[in-house]
C-alpha positions as CSV (number, residue, x, y, z in Angstrom):
1,X,90.6,-42.5,-245.6
2,X,88.8,-39.5,-244.2
3,X,90.6,-40.1,-240.8
4,X,94.0,-39.9,-242.5
5,X,93.0,-36.7,-244.2
6,X,91.9,-35.1,-241.0
7,X,95.2,-36.1,-239.3
8,X,97.3,-34.5,-242.0
9,X,95.3,-31.3,-241.9
10,X,95.7,-31.1,-238.0
11,X,99.5,-31.7,-238.3
12,X,99.8,-28.9,-241.0
13,X,97.8,-26.5,-238.8
14,X,100.0,-27.2,-235.8
15,X,103.1,-26.5,-237.8
16,X,101.7,-23.2,-239.0
17,X,100.9,-22.2,-235.4
18,X,104.2,-23.3,-233.8
19,X,106.6,-22.1,-236.4
20,X,106.2,-18.3,-235.7
21,X,106.4,-18.9,-232.0
22,X,109.7,-20.8,-232.3
23,X,111.1,-18.1,-234.5
24,X,110.1,-15.4,-231.9
25,X,111.6,-17.4,-229.1
26,X,114.9,-17.8,-231.0
27,X,115.0,-14.0,-231.7
28,X,114.3,-13.2,-228.0
29,X,117.0,-15.6,-226.8
30,X,119.5,-13.9,-229.1
31,X,119.0,-10.4,-227.6
32,X,121.8,-9.3,-225.2
33,X,119.4,-8.2,-222.5
34,X,118.3,-11.8,-221.8
35,X,121.7,-13.2,-221.0
36,X,121.6,-15.3,-217.9
37,X,123.1,-13.6,-214.9
38,X,124.3,-15.2,-211.7
39,X,122.2,-14.1,-208.7
40,X,125.3,-13.5,-206.5
41,X,129.0,-13.3,-207.0
42,X,131.6,-12.6,-204.2
43,X,135.4,-12.4,-204.0
44,X,138.2,-11.8,-201.5
45,X,141.0,-9.2,-201.7
46,X,143.9,-8.4,-199.4
47,X,146.0,-5.2,-199.2
48,X,149.3,-7.1,-199.3
49,X,150.7,-10.2,-200.9
50,X,152.4,-11.6,-197.7
51,X,152.1,-10.9,-194.0
52,X,154.0,-11.4,-190.8
53,X,152.9,-13.2,-187.7
54,X,151.0,-10.7,-185.5
55,X,150.9,-8.0,-188.2
56,X,147.6,-6.4,-189.0
57,X,146.4,-6.6,-192.6
58,X,143.2,-5.8,-194.4
59,X,140.9,-8.4,-195.9
60,X,138.1,-7.1,-198.1
61,X,134.9,-9.1,-199.0
62,X,133.0,-7.7,-202.0
63,X,129.7,-9.1,-203.3
64,X,127.5,-8.3,-206.3
65,X,123.8,-9.4,-206.2
66,X,120.9,-8.9,-208.6
67,X,118.7,-6.0,-207.7
68,X,116.1,-5.0,-210.3
69,X,112.4,-4.2,-210.2
70,X,111.5,-7.8,-210.9
71,X,114.2,-9.8,-209.3
72,X,116.0,-9.1,-206.0
73,X,118.6,-11.1,-204.2
74,X,118.4,-10.8,-200.3
75,X,121.6,-11.9,-198.6
76,X,121.7,-13.0,-194.9
77,X,124.5,-10.6,-193.7
78,X,124.2,-11.5,-190.1
79,X,127.0,-14.1,-190.5
80,X,129.2,-11.6,-192.2
81,X,129.4,-9.1,-189.3
82,X,133.0,-8.7,-187.9
83,X,131.8,-10.0,-184.5
84,X,130.1,-13.0,-186.0
85,X,132.4,-14.1,-188.8
86,X,135.1,-16.7,-188.0
87,X,138.0,-17.3,-190.3
88,X,140.2,-19.7,-188.2
89,X,143.2,-19.6,-187.8
90,X,142.9,-15.9,-188.6
91,X,141.7,-13.5,-186.0
92,X,139.4,-10.6,-186.9
93,X,140.5,-7.5,-184.9
94,X,137.9,-5.1,-186.3
95,X,135.7,-4.6,-189.3
96,X,133.7,-2.0,-191.3
97,X,130.7,-2.3,-193.7
98,X,130.7,0.3,-196.4
99,X,127.7,2.0,-198.1
100,X,126.1,0.0,-201.0
101,X,126.7,0.9,-204.6
102,X,124.0,0.3,-207.2
103,X,124.8,-0.3,-210.9
104,X,121.8,-1.8,-212.5
105,X,121.2,-4.7,-212.6
106,X,123.7,-5.2,-209.7
107,X,124.0,-4.0,-206.1
108,X,127.4,-4.1,-204.6
109,X,128.1,-4.3,-200.9
110,X,131.5,-4.6,-199.2
111,X,133.1,-5.5,-195.8
112,X,136.6,-4.6,-194.7
113,X,138.1,-6.7,-192.0
114,X,141.3,-6.0,-190.1
115,X,143.0,-9.4,-189.6
116,X,146.0,-11.0,-188.0
117,X,147.4,-14.4,-187.4
118,X,149.1,-15.7,-184.2
119,X,151.1,-18.8,-183.8
120,X,154.5,-20.4,-184.1
121,X,153.4,-23.0,-186.7
122,X,152.7,-20.5,-189.5
123,X,156.1,-19.2,-190.4
124,X,157.0,-19.5,-194.1
125,X,153.6,-21.1,-195.0
126,X,150.6,-20.3,-197.1
127,X,147.5,-20.3,-195.0
128,X,144.2,-20.6,-196.9
129,X,141.1,-18.8,-195.7
130,X,138.3,-21.2,-194.8
131,X,135.6,-21.6,-197.3
132,X,132.8,-19.1,-196.7
133,X,129.2,-20.1,-197.1
134,X,126.8,-17.1,-197.8
135,X,123.0,-17.7,-197.5
136,X,120.7,-15.8,-199.8
137,X,117.1,-15.9,-201.2
138,X,115.8,-14.8,-204.6
139,X,112.7,-12.6,-204.5
140,X,110.5,-12.2,-207.6
141,X,108.1,-9.3,-207.9
142,X,104.4,-10.1,-208.4
143,X,101.6,-7.9,-209.4
144,X,100.3,-5.4,-206.9
145,X,103.7,-4.8,-205.3
146,X,103.9,-8.2,-203.6
147,X,107.1,-10.3,-203.7
148,X,107.6,-14.1,-203.8
149,X,110.6,-15.3,-201.9
150,X,112.3,-18.5,-203.0
151,X,114.0,-21.1,-200.9
152,X,117.2,-20.4,-199.1
153,X,120.3,-21.1,-201.2
154,X,124.0,-21.2,-200.4
155,X,126.8,-19.5,-202.2
156,X,130.3,-20.9,-201.6
157,X,133.1,-18.4,-201.9
158,X,136.3,-19.8,-203.2
159,X,139.1,-19.4,-200.6
160,X,142.4,-17.7,-201.2
161,X,145.8,-18.5,-199.6
162,X,147.8,-15.9,-197.6
163,X,151.5,-16.3,-197.3
164,X,153.1,-15.8,-193.8
165,X,156.7,-14.6,-193.5
166,X,159.1,-15.8,-190.9
167,X,160.0,-12.4,-189.4
168,X,157.9,-10.6,-186.8
169,X,157.9,-6.8,-187.3
170,X,159.3,-4.5,-184.6
171,X,156.2,-2.4,-184.6
172,X,153.9,-5.3,-183.6
173,X,153.9,-4.4,-180.0
174,X,150.4,-5.8,-179.4
175,X,151.7,-9.4,-179.7
176,X,154.5,-9.2,-177.2
177,X,153.8,-10.6,-173.7
178,X,153.8,-8.0,-170.9
179,X,155.5,-8.9,-167.7
180,X,153.0,-10.0,-165.0
181,X,152.3,-7.5,-162.3
182,X,152.5,-8.4,-158.7
183,X,151.0,-7.0,-155.5
184,X,154.4,-5.5,-154.7
185,X,154.3,-3.5,-158.0
186,X,150.9,-2.3,-157.0
187,X,152.1,-1.2,-153.6
188,X,155.1,0.6,-155.1
189,X,152.9,2.5,-157.5
190,X,150.5,3.4,-154.7
191,X,153.3,4.7,-152.5
192,X,154.7,6.7,-155.4
193,X,151.3,8.3,-156.2
194,X,150.7,9.2,-152.5
195,X,154.2,10.8,-152.3
196,X,153.5,12.8,-155.5
197,X,150.2,14.0,-154.1
198,X,151.9,15.1,-150.8
199,X,154.6,17.0,-152.7
200,X,152.0,18.6,-155.0
201,X,149.9,19.7,-151.9
202,X,153.0,21.3,-150.2
203,X,153.9,23.1,-153.5
204,X,150.4,24.3,-153.8
205,X,150.3,25.6,-150.2
206,X,153.6,27.4,-150.7
207,X,152.4,29.0,-154.0
208,X,149.2,30.2,-152.3
209,X,151.2,31.6,-149.4
210,X,153.5,33.4,-151.8
211,X,150.5,34.9,-153.7
212,X,149.0,36.0,-150.4
213,X,152.2,37.7,-149.3
214,X,152.5,39.4,-152.7
215,X,148.9,40.7,-152.5
216,X,149.3,41.9,-149.0
217,X,152.5,43.8,-149.8
218,X,150.9,45.3,-152.9
219,X,147.9,46.4,-150.8
220,X,150.1,47.9,-148.1
221,X,152.2,49.7,-150.7
222,X,149.2,51.0,-152.5
223,X,147.6,52.2,-149.2
224,X,150.8,53.9,-148.2
225,X,151.2,55.5,-151.6
226,X,147.6,56.7,-151.4
227,X,148.2,58.1,-147.9
228,X,151.3,60.0,-149.0
229,X,150.1,61.0,-152.4
230,X,149.9,64.7,-152.9
231,X,148.1,66.6,-155.6
232,X,150.7,68.1,-157.9
233,X,149.5,70.8,-160.3
234,X,152.3,72.1,-162.5
235,X,153.2,75.9,-162.4
236,X,152.1,76.1,-166.0
237,X,148.6,74.8,-165.1
238,X,148.5,77.3,-162.2
239,X,149.3,80.2,-164.5
240,X,146.7,79.0,-167.1
241,X,144.1,79.0,-164.3
242,X,145.1,82.5,-163.2
243,X,145.0,83.8,-166.8
244,X,141.5,82.3,-167.3
245,X,140.3,83.8,-164.1
246,X,141.5,87.3,-165.1
247,X,139.9,86.9,-168.5
248,X,136.6,85.9,-166.8
249,X,136.8,89.0,-164.5
250,X,137.5,91.2,-167.5
251,X,134.4,89.9,-169.3
252,X,132.2,90.4,-166.2
253,X,133.4,94.0,-165.6
254,X,132.5,94.9,-169.2
255,X,128.9,93.9,-168.5
256,X,128.3,94.8,-164.8
257,X,131.2,97.0,-163.9
258,X,133.7,96.6,-161.0
259,X,132.7,95.5,-157.5
260,X,134.4,94.1,-154.5
261,X,133.8,90.5,-155.5
262,X,135.4,90.8,-158.9
263,X,138.4,92.6,-157.3
264,X,138.7,89.7,-154.9
265,X,138.7,87.2,-157.8
266,X,141.4,89.2,-159.6
267,X,143.5,89.3,-156.4
268,X,143.2,85.5,-155.9
269,X,144.5,84.9,-159.5
270,X,147.4,87.3,-158.9
271,X,148.3,85.6,-155.6
272,X,148.7,82.3,-157.6
273,X,150.9,84.1,-160.2
274,X,153.0,85.6,-157.4
275,X,153.5,82.2,-155.8
276,X,154.8,80.8,-159.1
277,X,157.1,83.8,-159.6
278,X,158.6,83.4,-156.1
279,X,158.6,79.6,-156.2
280,X,156.2,79.5,-153.2
281,X,154.0,76.5,-152.5
282,X,150.5,76.6,-154.0
283,X,147.8,75.0,-151.8
284,X,146.0,72.2,-153.8
285,X,142.9,70.5,-152.4
286,X,140.8,67.8,-154.1
287,X,137.1,68.7,-153.9
288,X,133.8,67.3,-155.1
289,X,132.7,68.0,-158.6
290,X,129.9,70.3,-157.4
291,X,132.1,72.1,-154.9
292,X,132.2,75.9,-155.1
293,X,135.5,77.8,-154.8
294,X,135.6,80.0,-151.7
295,X,137.3,83.3,-151.0
296,X,140.8,83.4,-152.4
297,X,140.4,80.0,-154.2
298,X,140.4,79.0,-157.9
299,X,138.8,75.8,-159.1
300,X,140.3,73.7,-162.0
301,X,139.4,70.3,-163.4
302,X,142.0,67.6,-164.0
303,X,141.9,64.2,-165.7
304,X,139.2,62.4,-167.7
305,X,136.9,62.1,-164.7
306,X,136.8,65.8,-164.3
307,X,138.2,66.0,-160.7
308,X,138.0,69.5,-159.2
309,X,141.1,70.9,-157.5
310,X,140.9,74.1,-155.5
311,X,144.0,76.3,-155.7
312,X,145.1,79.0,-153.4
313,X,148.2,80.9,-152.3
314,X,149.3,82.8,-149.2
315,X,151.2,85.5,-151.1
316,X,150.4,89.1,-150.1
317,X,151.6,92.4,-151.6
318,X,154.1,92.8,-148.7
319,X,155.7,89.4,-149.2
320,X,159.5,89.7,-149.4
321,X,160.7,88.7,-152.8
322,X,164.2,87.8,-151.5
323,X,167.5,88.3,-153.3
324,X,167.6,88.5,-157.1
325,X,168.8,84.9,-157.6
326,X,167.1,83.0,-154.7
327,X,164.2,80.7,-155.0
328,X,163.4,78.0,-157.5
329,X,163.3,80.4,-160.4
330,X,166.2,82.6,-161.5
331,X,166.2,86.4,-161.9
332,X,163.9,86.4,-164.9
333,X,160.8,85.1,-162.9
334,X,161.5,86.8,-159.6
335,X,162.0,90.2,-161.4
336,X,158.3,90.1,-162.3
337,X,157.3,90.0,-158.6
338,X,157.4,93.8,-158.0
339,X,154.8,94.4,-160.7
340,X,152.6,91.5,-159.6
341,X,152.9,92.8,-156.0
342,X,151.8,96.3,-157.0
343,X,148.8,95.0,-159.0
344,X,147.9,92.6,-156.3
345,X,147.9,95.5,-153.8
346,X,145.5,97.5,-155.9
347,X,142.9,94.8,-156.1
348,X,143.4,93.9,-152.4
349,X,142.7,97.5,-151.4
350,X,139.5,97.6,-153.4
351,X,138.4,94.2,-152.1
352,X,138.7,95.1,-148.5
353,X,138.0,98.8,-148.7
354,X,134.9,100.5,-147.5
355,X,135.4,103.9,-149.2
356,X,132.5,103.7,-151.7
357,X,132.7,103.0,-155.5
358,X,136.0,101.8,-156.9
359,X,138.0,103.6,-159.5
360,X,137.1,101.7,-162.7
361,X,139.8,103.2,-164.8
362,X,142.6,102.3,-162.3
363,X,141.2,98.8,-161.9
364,X,141.1,98.3,-165.7
365,X,144.7,99.4,-165.9
366,X,145.7,97.1,-163.1
367,X,143.8,94.2,-164.7
368,X,145.6,94.7,-168.0
369,X,149.0,95.0,-166.2
370,X,148.2,91.8,-164.4
371,X,147.4,89.9,-167.6
372,X,150.5,91.1,-169.2
373,X,152.7,90.0,-166.2
374,X,151.1,86.5,-166.3
375,X,151.8,86.2,-170.0
376,X,155.4,87.2,-169.5
377,X,155.7,84.7,-166.6
378,X,154.2,81.9,-168.8
379,X,156.6,82.8,-171.6
380,X,159.6,82.8,-169.3
381,X,158.6,79.4,-167.9
382,X,158.2,78.0,-171.4
383,X,161.7,79.2,-172.3
384,X,163.1,77.7,-169.0
385,X,161.3,74.3,-169.5
386,X,163.6,71.4,-169.2
387,X,166.6,73.3,-167.7
388,X,168.0,72.4,-164.3
389,X,166.9,74.7,-161.6
390,X,168.4,75.6,-158.2
391,X,167.2,73.6,-155.2
392,X,168.1,76.4,-152.8
393,X,165.1,76.9,-150.5
394,X,163.9,80.4,-150.1
395,X,163.0,81.6,-146.6
396,X,161.0,84.7,-146.2
397,X,158.6,86.1,-143.6
398,X,155.1,86.1,-144.8
399,X,153.0,89.1,-143.9
400,X,149.4,89.6,-144.5
401,X,147.8,92.9,-145.5
402,X,144.2,93.7,-146.0
């Protein structure tokens, strides 16, 4: 009797203990987070519904595997590489593996294969892909960061059928047979290449010869032009130089008074003005930048490099002015020569005289007269600028006076 009582009490105690555990298990199983998930799922996808023989098409393999902190599925992807995968009768031309995408609790990876099918027996048929077996292992996380890997399992991917049309596309040039090449074709191509090389060499030699001829002719022409090139200073520049020189002489006489050297400088400037008035040549000589003008010369600078040109003229007070309308300039310019000649004679007499101190008042008057004549000559030349001039050459006997 006591034994039966003890059995009943033990059974009641067991019911009291197991009832809450069963209720907790039922509540936990009913939560959405504990729904059973497949460790791996894969599927095929093509970029078109039907293909032609020899036509390239894209076949995409996408897989979703579990990847959480506790459970991780490791797939053996070595058999999925484009160089290792075989999907007979289809041929894999190339392939690409894309970057993984994680969306807890799944990790997605994808392969894209460029495919084609060759053969005469596939027209107007549906060709199924072979069944693909994917190996994988399930790893469970343990305490301390260790992982327990389960046994290798296989996932069988359901195949899909691809329909092949009966028409070969025109752009499928990679499936057409090329004509076989012979040794004769090789010899013909070699002869053609050698002939083209010879023609190219001859053309290059002619081009080089032509360039050499052009360069030589340019050098000879430049050398000849440099040999015959003359310095050309315009009459206006000559008159400006003469006017500046008279102004410098005037400034010097105000400080130190007149002397033979200043009279000589004034005479040199008036010779240049007289040469312009009579259309006589003006000597022009290129000199070094540090060259000093000599007796009867005026120095001017020309160009950006500051080249120095020495100007001089052989006109004297006794030079014959010629008829009223002879020479390069007309009556207006040649009519100024008598005044220039008289002023020039005054300064020349002082320069080469040995009669003591010069007459300062007479020289000042002659200097002012010379400046006025040069201004009138410059004004006349400015008025006559651009008009045609006579080319009649003036011949006159040059005489020198001291």
